N, C-alpha and C positions, 0 to 999 in steps of 0.2 A: 445418567444425565442430570446436571444440576437443576434444582427446583427454581432457584432464583439467581439471575444473571444481571450484573451491572455492566453496562457498556459506556465507557467514556468516549466522547466523540461519536456517539451512536446514531446521530443523524447524518453523518457523512457517508461517502460512498461505501467504503468498507464497513463502517460501523452499522449502517442500516441493513445491509446484506447479512452481516453477522447476527444482528438482532432478529432478523426475519427467520434465519435458519434455526436459531434456538427456540424461538416462539413455535415454529412448526414442529419442532421435536417435542413440545409440551412444557417447556420452561416458561416462567414469568420473567419479563425483562424490564429493567429500568434503563431508559436512554437518558444519559447526562451530557448535555451539549450547550455550548454558548451561541450557537446559530450564527456564527461568523462567516461560515462558508457558503458560497452560493449553491442553492439546491437543498440546503439543509431543511428549510420549512416544508418543501415538497416531499422529501423523504419522511419527515416526521408524520405528515398528513397521511402518506401512503401506509406507514406502519400502523397508524391509529385506525384507519379504515379496514385494514386487513385483519387486525387482531383484537380491536376493542379494548376491553378492560384488562386484558392480559399483559398489555404493555403500558408502561407509565413514562410520560415524557417530562423531563425535569430540566428547566433552563438553568445552567450554572457554569462556572469556569473553575478548572482545577487549580488556578492561582488564587482563587478567592479564599476567605477565611474558612478554616477546615471543618467547622461544625457540621454543615450540610452534607459535604462529602463523606465525613466520618459516619453519619447517620445511614447513608446509602450503603457504604461498605459494610456496616454492621448487619445488614439485612441480606447480604449476598453470599451465595456458595462459590461464585466465580466472579472475578472482576477481569474484563477484557479492556486493556487500556489502549485505546485507539486515538484519543485526543492528542493533537499536536500541531505544530507550525510545519507545513509541508514544503514551503517553496525555498529553494536554494537562494534565488535572487533576493527574496525578502530577507533572508538571514544575513546576506551580505549588506543590505541597506539598513537593517536594524538588528544588529547581532545581540543587543541587550535583550530585546523583547523575544527573539528566538530562543535565547538561553533560558529565559524565565519560564517559558511554556514547556520546552522540550526537556530541559534538565530540571529546573526547579519544580515544574508542574508535576513530572514523574516522581520527584522526591516526596511531593505531597501526597500522591496517591500511595506510594510505598509506605509512608508513615501512617496513613489512614488504615492500611492493611495491618501493619505491624502492631498498632495500638488498639485494634478492634477486638471484640469478644470472640468473634467467629474465626478471624484469621482466614478469609477465603483464599482460594487459589487465584493466582494473577498470571495472565499472559500479556506480555508487552510487545507492541508493534514497533520492531526496529527496522533496519534497512541494510541492504547490501552495501550502502555507501561507506559503511564502517571499514571496508577493505581498501578504500581509497581509489586511486587511479590505476592500480595494477601495474605500476611501473616495473619494468623488467620481465613482464609476462609477454612473450612473443606471439605474434599472430601472423596469418598468411591469408591470401585472398583466394577463395574458391567460388567461382561463379558469381552469383549475386550476394555473396556474403563474405565476411571475415570470419575466420575460425582461429582458436587457439592452436599453437604448434604443439603444445603439451597439454596437460590438464584435461584428458578426454572425458572425465566425469564432471567437470566443472570445478569451481573454486570451493573448497571445503571450509567448514567452520574453524579449522585450525590455521588457516591462512592468516598471516600477520595483519594486525589492525593498523590502519593508517588514515586517521580521520582527515578529510578534506572539507573546507569551507566551514563557516560557523554552523551551518545545518548538520554537517557531518559530525562536528564536535559536540553539539548539543545532543544529537540522537545517540552518538556513541557514548557519552557520559550516562544518558538514561540507560542504555544497553548494559553497561557495566555495573551501575547501581543496582539494577534489577537482579543481575546474576549474584552480586555480592550479598544482597539482603537474604538470599536463600542460604548462602554459606554462614553469614554472621548471626542471623536472626531465626534461621530455620524456616523461613517462609517457603510456601509451595509456589515459587515463581518460574516462569518459562519465558524465554526470549525467542521471538520469531524474527529472523533477519529475512525480509521479504524482498523478492525481485519485482518484476513488472506485473502488477495485478490490474486486471481489466474487467469490465463487464457492465451491466446495466446499473443505473442510478449514479453514474459518474458525472459530475457537474463541475462547472466553475473554471476560473482561470488558474491553473495549478502548475507548478514546476514538477510536474509528473503526469503520467496517463498518456503517453504518446500514442498508444493504440486507439484510445477513445478520441483523442484529438484528430488524428488522421481520418478516422471513421467520420466524425462530425464534419470535418472539412470536405471530404469527399461527397457525402450525401448532399450537403447544402451549398456546394459550389464555392467554397472558400479557397483562396489561393495557398498553396503549400510550397514552402522552400525548405529544401534539404541542405544542411550544412555538412559538407564532406561529400562522400560518394554514394551514400544511401546503403552501403553494404554493412553498416553497423549492426551488430546482432545482440539480442537480449533473449533470455529465456522468459516466457510469459505464462501468466497462471490466470486462468479464469476464476472469477470471485466465488463461484460455488464450490471449487475445490479448495479454496482457502477456508471457507466455512467448515468444510469436512476436517481440515486440519485442526482448527479450534476445538471441535467436538472430540477428535481423537486425543488431543492433548489433555483434555479433562478426563476422558475415560481412563487414561493411562498416567494420571497425575503423579502417582508414586514413583514411576520410572522417569517421568519427564521432569520432575521438579529439580531446579537448579541447573538445567541444561539450556543450551542455545541450539537453535535449528535454523538452518537455511530452508526457507519455504518459497519455492518458485517452480517454474515448469520443468527445470532440469534440461539435460541434453536432448531429451525426446520432444521438447516443446519450445524450440527456439524459432526466431523469426528475425529477418532483416527488415529494414525500412522499405527497401524495394520489394521484398516479397509481400509485405503487408499491402502496399499499393496495387500489386498484381491481384491480390485476393479481392480488394475493393473494386478493382476494374471489372473482375469477373461477375461480382454481385450487382454492380450497377449497369453492366452491359456496355460500358464505354471506358476508354482510357482515362485514368486520373492525371491531369496535367500537374506538373511540378517544376519549380525552378531550383537552381543550385547556388550555394555560396561556399566560401572557404571553410575549412575545418575550424572548429573552435578549439582554443586551447584546453587540454586536459580531457577531451572527449574520449571515452573508452571505445575502441573499435569493437570489442567483444566483452560481454559479461554473461556468463552461465553459472548457475548455482549447482553445486553437488548436493543432492537432496537424499543421499543414501542413508544419512543418519536418521532422518525423519521416517523413512521406510522401515528401518531396523527398530527404532525405539517406539514409534507412534503407530506403525502399521499402516502408514498413509502413503498414497502415491497420487499424483494427478490423473484424472480420468478424461478431461476434456481436451480435445486436440485444438491447436490454434484455429484450424479451419472451421470447426463447429463453434468455438467460442466467438470468433470474429463474426460469423453469421449471426448469432444471437444478439451480439451487441449492435450490429448493423440494423437488424430487425427492430430492436427496441428504440434506437435513435430515430429511425424513419417513422415509428408509430408514435412518437412523442415530441413533435416539433415545438409545442408551446412551452416546453420545460426549459429550453435552452437560452442563454444569452450568448449570441453568436460573436466570436472574435472577429476582428477585421482581417487579420492575417494569422495563418498558423505555420510555424516553422519548426524544423527539427534538425539536429545533427547529432544529437538529441533534437526534440521538437522545440520551437520557440513560438510563443503565441504573443500577439500584440493586440491589446484591447483598446477601446477608446479611453478608457479610464487609466491606462498605464501599460507598461511593457513588463512581462513576466515570462521566464522560460518554462516550457512544458518538456522537460528533459526525458529521455529514455531511461526509465527506472524499472 
């Protein structure tokens, strides 16, 4: 296990859980975050209260002058790069800023690692969106879900890349830069193409996180509108299992360096929107009311990750079932009402959230 870990975006949902996981395993962690995301301050306070001096919180931005970031990289055995612009709708509104953060910022992190004395290992947070809309992949309807007609193990890492939206392009650029820096410069880099991650400490108006948004809306009585028929399916991964994947990548860094891995729930941990609503209804003891609207262009009926490569190379598999994970998330949301800024309306086709301060999509990811 690494002695010193640097987590960019370490006060975010995933970053704070990853930081906590490595701290509990005995590492010292530096959290580097610009605190632009809702909930980041609360997550930082939680980490500080839980771990005291073993965690260091540093305010900064991966786009800023390189000296500070370089100093932190020089101290690390492992860099977990989670900082990024996460909203597809924001990328469409401001593609220049999206590119500066996701592509340009990732290049700054890579350069800090390349020019450092220690050359720490680096794990980059990519996305299944690099596979695009899966045009040509046929589906069929089975009960409360859509399923692939082929691809019984899900979409593998060898599936053709097809970046959609400025967000998909900027994350895809970072994805490929991280891979190539291993080939060209010999860095120990790893790419995680994540599916739908969910769990405690998930905050904010995000173009992701449909499991958390539906749970929040159900618990606090917010209206939910489904775009399409609700049978859209994604593989979902509880955040504790993601933390285990990061630790596995470092343990096996010699085998993992230069590789790309799909990290999601896989075929055994899939869920449709309707199935999630049924789970939440069982937990609440009442039916969750929903409305329906037309399909949105480009919405994938199904996305499931093939995670066999991660099992083979990293020795990693998800352990938390969707039922157990949703229950834990539900209990955390119910137990922490003061932490949330409630949306006025939560929608999904994937999910769409409308806040008083603006309209952003919370898509099935």
